[in-house]
N, C-alpha and C positions, 0 to 999 in steps of 0.2 A: 602838723598833721591834724586832720579833723578828729573830733572825739569819737565819731562813729567808726573810724578806721582803727583807732586805738582799741576800742572795745572789741572789734573783730580780731585783732592780733592777740588780745588777752585770751579770747576764747580758743584760738588756734594754738596758742602756746600751752594752754592747759591740756589740750588733747595730745599735744606733741611731747609731753613730759618724758615719755619713755621711748621716743623714736628719734631718728635722724631728722634734722630740720632742712637739709639741702633741698629736698623735693618740694617742700612747702614754699620755701623762698623762691624757687624756680617758677612755681605756678603763679605766685603773687606778682612776680616781675612781669608776667604776661598781661596783668590786669591794670587798668587805669587807676583803680583804687582797691585796697585790700578788701573793703566791705562788699565789693562786687562778687566775691567768691560764694556768698550765700544767695545770690540772685538765682531765680529760676532759669534753667537752661544753661547756666554758666559752665557746668561740668561738660556738657555736650560740646560747647564751643572751644574749650581749651584742652580736652582730653580725648584722644582717639582710641586708646586701648580700653576695651570694655571691662576687662578684669580689673585694671587700675581704677576705672571709673566707679566700679562697685565698692572697692576699698576706700576710695575717697569719700563716697556717700556715707559710709559707716563712720569714717573719721570725722566728718562734718557734723554728724548726728551727736557725737560725743562733745564736740566743740560748742555746739549751739546750746547744749544743756548747762554750760557754765554761766554763772551769774556774774558777767563782766561788769555790769553797772554797779553792783555792790562792791566788787573788787576795786574798781576805779575810784569810787567814793572813799573807800577805806584808805587807799593810797594817798589821796589828797589830804585826808584828816591826819595821817601819820607823817606827812612830809616826805613820802617816798616818791621818787621820780621814776618814770617809765621810759626807758630808751629802747625804741624798736630798731630792728635792723635797717630800717629805711630812714632813720633820723640822722641829722648831722652830728649830734652829740654821741652817737653810738661809737665806741672805740674802734678806730681804724685797724688796730692790731687784731681785733677779734674778727673783723670782716674777712680777713685774709686766711683764717684757719679753715680746715676742711669741713667742719661741722659747726658753724657759728650759731650761737643762741638766737632764737627768733626775737626775743626781747630780754631786757634786763630790768630787774627791780633794783633801784639804787637808793640806799639810805645814806645821805651825805653827798660829797662831791668826788668824782673820779679825778685824782691828781693827773696833771699832764707831764709830770717828771718822768725821766727814764726809770723803768721799773725792773726790779729783780725779785724773783720769788725764792723763798727759803722754806723748805718743807722737810718733814721727817717723822719719826716714830712718835706714837702717843705715849710710849714708856721710855723716855730717854735716860741715858746715864749722865753722871755729872760732866763727863767729857762732852757729850752732845749738847747739854744745856749751856756749858761755858762758851762753846764756839757759835752756837745759834745766837746767843745773847750778844757776844762780841761783834759778830759780823753784822747783825741787824742794827745794833747801836751805831757802829762806826759808819756803815753805809748810809744810814739815814742822816747822820750828822753831815755827811758830804752832800746831801741834797737828793739822794736817790730814794724813790718810793719802793717800799718793800711789800710784796704780795704774799699772802699765805692763806690758810684755810680755817682759822679760828678753832681748830680741833685742840683737844687736850695734848699736852706734851710740847714738842718742838714748836708747833704753830703758835701756841699761847705765849711761850717765852719770846718768840719773834715779835709778835704784836706789842707785848708789854715793853720790850726794850726800845722799839721805835718810838713809842709814846714817851718813854723816859728820856730819849734823846731829843724830843720835841719835833720829831719828823712825821712824815705822812705814811700811812699804811692802808692797804686794801685787804679786806677779808672776804673771800669768796666762800659762801656756805652752801651746804647740801640740803637745805630746808627753806621754808618760807620765812619771811622777815618777822612774822608773828610767832614763829616757833624756833627761836634762837637755840642753837645746840653747840656745845653743851650749855645747859641753863646757867651755870656759874659764871659764864662769860658775858652775861647781859650787861654788867657794869663795864666790862672792857669794851663792848660795842659802843656804849655812850662816849667813852673816852676817845675811841678811834674817830668818831664823827666830830667831836669837839676839837680835835687836832687837825681838822680839814682832810681827814681820810674818809673812807666809806665802807659800807657793807654791800656786797653784791650777791644777788640770787637770780636764777632764771626760773625759779619755782614760784607758784602762786603763794600768796601771803600765808595761807593756813596749811601749806604742805608740811607734813611731818618729816623728821630727819630719818628717812628710810635708808636702809643699808645700800641699796642700789643707786641712790642719788649721788653719793660721794665720789665714786670713780668717775662719773660723768662730769661733775663740776670741776674735776682736776684739769680738764682741757681748757677751761676758762683761766685758771691760775697760770698755766703754761702759756696760753695765748696772749695774756696781758704782758708777759715778761720777755725782756731781752735774754735773760739767763735764768735757768732754774737750777738752784743749788740744793742738793740732797744731803741732809745731815742725819745719819743713823736710820736704820730700817732693815728688816729682814727681806728675803726674796719676795714675800707676799705683801710687803708694805705698800700702802696707797701712794707713798712718795715716789715709788718707782713707776707707778702708773702716770703720775704727773711728768716724770722725766721722759717716759716713752712718748707722751703727747708732744713734748717739746722737741724731741728728736724728729718725730714725724712732720712737724711744722717747720723744721729747719732752724730751730732756735738753739742757742748754746746751752749745754748741760755741764754742770760741775758737781763734784762730790768731795766731801771731807773724808779722807782715808781713815780707816779704823783698825783696831787690833784684829788679827786673823783668827783669834780664838773667841771672838764675840759674835753672836748671831746678828746683833744689830749692825755689824760692819759688813755683813754679806751683801746687802744692796749697794751701798756706796762703792765698795771694793769691786763688785761686779761691773758697775757702770764705768769705773776707771779702766778696768781691764778691757772693756769694749770700746774705749776711746773717749770717754768723758774727761773733762779737764780735772786734774788733781788740784784741789783747792786747799792750801795750807794757811793762807792769811788773806787779808783784804787786798793786798797788792796783787795777788794772783787773780783776783776778780777784776780789779781795775785794768790790769793788762789786757783783758779780753774786750774791753769797751772800745769801740771804734772812735778815733779822734773826733769825728763829726758829732758824736753823742756826748762828748765831755764838756760842752759849753754849759756853764752854770753849775758844774759840779766841782766842789772844793776837794781836790785830791791831796792837799798839803799834809793832812793828818796821816796819810799812808806812809809818808817818808819821815815823820817825826818820831824819833826814838825815845821821847820822854815817857816815863812810867805812867803819867796821867792819861796819855792817849792810848798807850798799849794795854792798860788795865791788867798788868802782870800780877799774879797772886804773890803773896808774901813768901811762900815756900819756894816758888820759882826764883824770886829775887835772891833768896839765900843760896840756892844752888848756883845761880849766875855769879854771885860774888865769890863763891868758893872756887869756881872754875877760873874766874879772872885772877884771883890771888895765886893760884897754882900754875897759871899759864896754859896747861893742858891736863885733862883729867879723864881717867877711864871710868866706866860704869861701876867697876868694883870699888874704886876709890870713893865714889859718891856714896855707895851703899855702906862703906865702912864708917863714914863720917856723919851720916844722917839716919835717924831712926825711922826708916820708911821701907815698905815692901817694894820689890823691884818694879811691879806694874804701876805703883804710885809714882815712883821716880821717873818712869818713862813718860807718864802724862805731863809732868813738869818739864822734862827735857823737850818733849814735842811742842809744848807751849813756847819755849824759848826759841826752838828751831823755826817754828811757824812764823814768829815775829822777826826772823832773820837776825837774832841776837847771838846765836852760837852756831858752830858748824862741827860736824863729826868728820874727822880726817884720821885715817890710819887707826881706827878704833879708839880715838881720844877726842874729847870735846874741847873746842877752843872758842874764845870770845871773838866776835866779828867787830873789827874797828875798835874805837874807843867809846863804847856805849856806857852810859852811866844810868843806873837804876836806883 
């Protein structure tokens, strides 16, 4: 694409920051080149509705005020790539959503692996942190790209564990690439790019992290992903907005079940009640992936019951061995033999159940097969 057309799209994208982009893309598709939209009499030629023509003139007056030349030069100096809707490198998955971004600012390289997004609350519990970390680590080890939003909480743990696993991750942010938010994640951004992942934004380089930007960027997170997995969040959580976008676009949605007396379980439990997939472990995720998408993905670790791959906590191992020694054990027996509160015990039991190591039958827990931890 010619530089003049890229500059045009940078201007239009700036003006479209707070609106739907479908109508702009539809107009541009009628033109031989995007830059023609600023030509005299162009509006008269492609727009019949006078009211819409007046609105378009106002929109273009905002667009033309943006210093696209300066923006383009800064992108080049920072090593930021610009992928417009009309480029071959623009992700095909995003082209198919109902409101695709007009362009993307990309710092790093967009992986071509199968992608799964993991999102959740900014104030997670130990339970949420554990499973966000475990899922992102294991899935990336298998060769799956993990998408999230770089926010505090679950998102940050997700990106960190992908890097720890040596995998690729994509962070979609709600601000410009010169305004990384939260600021403490600037070091994390560098590590993501070093590990062949990328940071994506549809906002101009100096756009501040405004509150209204984040719900909108969630459609990109969902759009890039085969599956969106929600880990903790109340009814108003932004993670649920991402899940809604995924549902609207016909993508798979999963949720980690949580305690009924925790507000952070409201979102995931509601999604499950409405038909989202109940996700207890990585195998539940792998079972959702079509066979055609499994090429190049190492699923062997999902079925390996060694403690190294399962990353079972020491207290869970102690409870596991106690159950194995007794053959079958009730919750009361566990409480009598371990100095733990009942809610703490349930966390460890859920950990063992999620990894398919134990089963609850007739009110008692039993070990599955001959697993050794």
